[in-house]
N, C-alpha and C positions, 0 to 999 in steps of 0.2 A: 503494500500499499503507499502511496507517495504522499509525503506529508505536505501539509497545508502552509503557507505564509499565515504568520500571524498578525493580521493587520490590525488588531488593537494594540498590540505593542508600537507599532509605527504610527498610528494615529494618536494615539496618546504623547508619543514623543513630538508630533508635529504640532499638537494644542499647545504643549509648552514651549516650543521653539515660538510659534506665532505670538504667545502670550509676553515671550522675552523682547522678540523684537519690534512689535506694535506698539509700544509704550512711548517712544520718543516721536516717531513721525506719524501716528496717527491719534492715540489715546491724550497725549500730552497737548494736543491743540484745544480742547474743550474744557472748560473749568469743572464740569459734573465728572469726567473721567480723569482730570489732572490733579484734584486735590486729594482725591481717595481713589486709586487705580482698581478699582471694583472689577472691572471688565477683564484685567490682566489676571486677577486673583481667581476670577471665574473660569477664565482659560484654564490656569492652572490647574484649578479643581477637577475640571474636565478631564485634562490630561493626566493628572495624577489617578482618577477611577478608571479611566481606560487602560493606563500602563498596569494596575492592578489586577483587573480582569483578564489582559493580557498575560501577565505571568503567572495566573492561576491556570490557564489554559496551558502555557508551555511547560508547566512542571506538572498538572494534573493530568493531562495526556500527551506525554511526550512524543508517542507514536503517531499522533494525529497532526498535531502541530509544531511549527518552530518558532525557535525563539529561547533555549535555555542557555545560549552563550550570548546573543544579541539583545535579550531580555534585562538580565541585569545590568547590563553596560548601559543601556538607552536609559533604564531606571536611576542610575547612580549619576549620569549625565543631567537628567531632568533635574534631580532632587538638588543637584549643586547649582544648576542655574536658578531655581525657585529659592534657594539659601541664598545665594547672591544677590536677587533680586529684591526679598525680603530684609536683608542686611541691610542694603541702601535704602530702602523705603522705611523700613521702621527705627535705624539705629543712625545711620551716618545723616541722613536728611533732620532728625530731630537735634543733632549736634551744632546747626548753624545757628548764629546769634539770633536772638529776637530783635524784633523791630520796636520795641519798648521806646527807645530814646529817639527814634527817627521822627523828624517833625511830622505833624498832621495836617491835613488839607486845611487852607486858611490861615494856619499859624505862620506867624513871623519866622522866617529862616534865621538862623544864626548867621553872624558875618563870619566868613571863610576866605582864603587866600589862595589860589589854585592858579597853573599855568595854564593860557590859552592854546589854541593851535599854534601859534608862533613861537611859544615858549616863553612868552611875557607874563610874568606874574599881576594877577587880576584879582581886585577883591569885590566882594558883592556891593560894598558900598560906594565903588568906582561904578559900577554898571548901573546903580541906581541914579546914581548924579550927573553920569556924562550923557551926549548924545550918542547914538547907534552908531558905528562905524560905517561910513557909506551912505548914511541916509542925511535926511533934512535936519537942519539944525532945531535945538529943544531938548528937552530932557525926555530921557526915558522914563516910563511909566512903571516900570516892572522888569522883572527877570524871570525866566520861565525853568525851574530846575527840574531836573528828572532823575528818580532814583530807580537805579536797576536793581532788581532783586538777585541777590546772589553774596557769595562771600568768598574772596580772595586773598 
């Protein structure tokens, strides 16, 4: 009797791989799936169930299904990928400093000194009292400050 391919193992591994590679290009674009990656965790869950059933078939009926060698390898790779993703999600991302001291919308920004695109140092007070470069004379009304989320 010819043994069959154990498609549950490969489908489970495929679900885990899709869960790993889909977060950044797809799910991180939308706030619903970026704030907590429930879609990725669901894909991991489906993949883990399929891998478990595939391992059960591979070791329960070895004369009928293949997978006693590839099954544990694919499962170990999947668990390592899921563990790495969860480590980054639940531990590393929580180590970022909080934004409790960042200015809020409408709050007056503290004075600062930073280099401009030409390397000349500029202060916030200078920006608020001088005319915009290349523009008509007069005073500038304000400055636009953009805070990027991240930690460097």
